[in-house]
C-alpha positions as CSV (number, residue, x, y, z in Angstrom):
1,M,11.1,7.9,16.6
2,S,14.4,7.2,14.4
3,R,14.1,3.7,13.8
4,R,10.5,4.0,12.6
5,F,11.5,6.4,9.7
6,T,14.9,3.1,9.3
7,L,12.9,1.0,9.1
8,L,10.5,3.3,7.0
9,S,13.7,3.6,4.5
10,E,14.9,0.4,4.6
11,S,11.7,-1.0,3.5
12,L,11.0,1.3,0.9
13,L,14.8,-0.5,-0.3
14,L,13.9,-3.4,0.3
15,G,10.7,-3.4,-1.6
16,V,13.1,-2.0,-4.7
17,L,15.6,-5.1,-4.5
18,V,12.5,-7.4,-4.7
19,F,10.6,-6.2,-7.5
20,L,14.7,-5.7,-9.1
21,A,14.7,-10.0,-7.9
22,S,11.5,-10.8,-8.9
23,L,11.5,-9.4,-12.6
24,P,12.2,-12.8,-14.3
25,L,8.4,-13.7,-12.8
26,V,9.2,-17.1,-11.4
27,T,12.1,-15.7,-8.7
28,T,9.2,-14.0,-7.2
29,F,8.3,-15.7,-4.3
30,A,12.0,-16.2,-3.5
31,A,12.6,-12.8,-3.6
32,V,9.7,-11.5,-1.2
33,T,11.2,-14.7,0.7
34,A,14.6,-12.9,0.7
35,G,13.4,-9.9,1.1
36,C,11.5,-11.4,4.8
37,A,14.3,-12.9,5.8
38,L,16.6,-10.0,5.5
39,L,13.7,-7.4,7.2
40,R,14.1,-9.9,9.7
41,D,17.7,-9.2,10.6
42,A,17.9,-5.9,10.1
43,E,18.0,-5.1,13.9
44,R,21.3,-6.7,13.5
45,T,22.0,-6.4,9.6
46,S,22.0,-2.5,7.7
47,V,19.2,-3.0,4.3
48,G,21.5,-3.4,1.1
49,V,22.4,-5.0,-2.3
50,R,25.0,-7.2,-1.0
51,P,23.4,-8.8,2.0
52,Y,19.5,-9.1,0.4
53,G,22.0,-11.1,-2.7
54,R,23.0,-13.1,0.6
55,R,19.7,-13.8,1.4
56,L,18.8,-14.8,-1.7
57,V,21.4,-17.2,-2.2
58,A,19.8,-19.1,0.6
59,V,16.1,-19.1,-0.6
60,A,17.2,-21.0,-4.4
61,R,20.0,-22.9,-2.2
62,A,16.2,-24.3,-0.1
63,G,15.5,-26.0,-2.9
64,P,13.1,-25.8,-6.4
65,L,9.9,-26.1,-4.5
66,G,10.1,-22.2,-3.8
67,F,10.1,-21.5,-7.2
68,A,7.9,-24.5,-8.2
69,A,5.1,-24.3,-6.5
70,P,4.0,-20.3,-6.8
71,V,4.6,-20.9,-10.1
72,A,2.7,-24.1,-10.7
73,L,0.1,-22.1,-8.6
74,G,-0.1,-19.2,-10.9
75,L,-0.3,-21.3,-14.1
76,V,-3.3,-23.2,-12.9
77,L,-4.8,-19.6,-11.6
78,T,-4.3,-17.8,-15.1
79,L,-5.5,-20.5,-16.8
80,D,-8.8,-21.2,-14.7
81,W,-9.5,-16.8,-15.8
82,V,-8.7,-18.2,-19.1
83,A,-11.4,-20.4,-18.9
84,V,-13.5,-17.4,-17.4
85,R,-12.9,-15.5,-20.1
86,A,-13.5,-17.5,-22.8
87,G,-17.0,-17.8,-21.4
88,L,-16.3,-21.8,-20.8
89,P,-19.9,-22.9,-18.4
90,G,-19.1,-22.1,-14.9
91,H,-17.4,-19.3,-15.9
92,E,-19.9,-16.8,-13.7
93,A,-18.7,-19.0,-10.5
94,L,-15.3,-19.2,-11.2
95,A,-15.0,-15.0,-12.1
96,V,-16.1,-14.7,-8.2
97,L,-13.9,-18.4,-7.1
98,V,-10.4,-17.3,-9.0
99,P,-10.0,-13.8,-7.7
100,L,-10.9,-15.9,-4.0
101,V,-8.6,-18.2,-4.4
102,A,-5.6,-15.6,-5.9
103,L,-6.3,-13.5,-3.2
104,A,-6.1,-16.2,-0.6
105,A,-2.8,-17.3,-1.8
106,A,-0.9,-14.7,-2.6
107,A,-1.6,-14.0,1.7
108,L,-0.5,-17.4,2.0
109,A,2.2,-17.1,0.1
110,L,3.0,-14.1,2.2
111,R,2.5,-16.2,5.5
112,C,5.1,-18.4,3.8
113,A,7.7,-16.6,2.9
114,A,7.7,-14.6,6.7
115,A,7.7,-18.2,8.2
116,W,10.9,-19.2,6.1
117,R,14.2,-19.3,8.0
118,P,17.0,-21.2,6.8
119,G,17.4,-24.5,7.3
120,L,13.6,-25.1,7.9
121,G,12.3,-26.2,4.3
122,W,10.0,-25.5,2.3
123,P,7.2,-28.0,3.4
124,R,7.4,-26.5,7.8
125,A,7.3,-23.0,6.6
126,F,4.2,-23.8,5.0
127,R,2.7,-25.7,7.8
128,S,3.5,-22.7,9.5
129,A,1.8,-20.6,7.0
130,V,-1.1,-22.7,7.3
131,Q,-1.8,-23.2,11.1
132,A,-1.2,-19.2,11.5
133,D,-3.8,-17.4,12.6
134,L,-6.7,-16.8,10.6
135,Y,-6.5,-12.5,11.6
136,G,-2.7,-12.2,10.7
137,T,-4.1,-13.9,7.0
138,A,-6.9,-11.8,6.7
139,L,-4.4,-9.1,7.5
140,L,-2.0,-9.8,4.8
141,A,-5.1,-10.6,2.7
142,M,-5.9,-7.1,2.6
143,A,-2.6,-6.0,2.4
144,V,-2.9,-7.6,-0.9
145,V,-6.0,-5.9,-2.4
146,V,-4.5,-2.5,-0.7
147,A,-1.3,-2.8,-2.6
148,M,-2.9,-3.6,-5.8
149,V,-5.3,-1.1,-5.6
150,V,-2.7,1.4,-5.3
151,C,-0.2,-0.4,-7.7
152,S,-3.2,-0.6,-10.5
153,A,-3.7,4.0,-9.9
154,F,-0.3,4.8,-9.6
155,P,2.1,1.6,-11.6
156,L,5.2,3.7,-10.5
157,V,4.6,3.3,-6.3
158,T,4.9,-1.0,-7.2
159,P,8.3,-1.3,-6.3
160,L,7.6,0.7,-3.0
161,A,4.6,-1.1,-2.1
162,L,6.6,-4.6,-2.9
163,G,8.6,-3.2,0.2
164,Q,5.4,-2.5,2.8
165,L,4.1,-6.0,1.7
166,V,7.2,-7.3,2.9
167,L,7.6,-5.3,6.7
168,A,3.7,-6.2,6.1
169,A,4.5,-9.9,6.5
170,V,7.0,-10.3,8.8
171,A,4.9,-7.7,11.1
172,V,2.7,-9.9,10.9
173,D,4.8,-13.3,11.7
174,A,6.5,-11.7,14.4
175,R,3.3,-10.5,16.1
176,M,2.4,-14.4,17.3
177,S,4.6,-16.9,15.9
178,P,5.7,-19.2,17.9
179,L,7.0,-20.9,15.8
180,H,10.2,-18.1,15.8
181,A,9.8,-16.4,19.5
């Protein structure tokens, strides 16, 4: 029972660390990936500022794709949403499609962040995320929706919700991951 409380407290602390590392926005995916890496190693390492910083540096050294791809996707989705709000032709269909694509991208990003390992490389982590079980991806999509609802109602819990999303991503990855068994 005490290990469960330890994991909960570590995920809450990790949420605050991920939130702080995500403040520049372009570092959000790297921050979540570092959080997943640290939480996955929580059996051997305690969650704290220094261990998290080491994981964040390792993620940053993995290459610019971990920064550029999520930012590019975010810009495309933002521009699509601007087109919806401007009432451009086809905005009715885009009004439904853009949030669904954003939700799918968030779930896939969580899968990719949980799949990443030092030395694995972003393309292989992405392939692992895409090939992962659909049920686990759907669970993560539901976790993202719940986190968004809770954070919109209570913005103060956003840092804590990030930690729970990291915990969910690692748990879903660990339950059926053939790559990391």
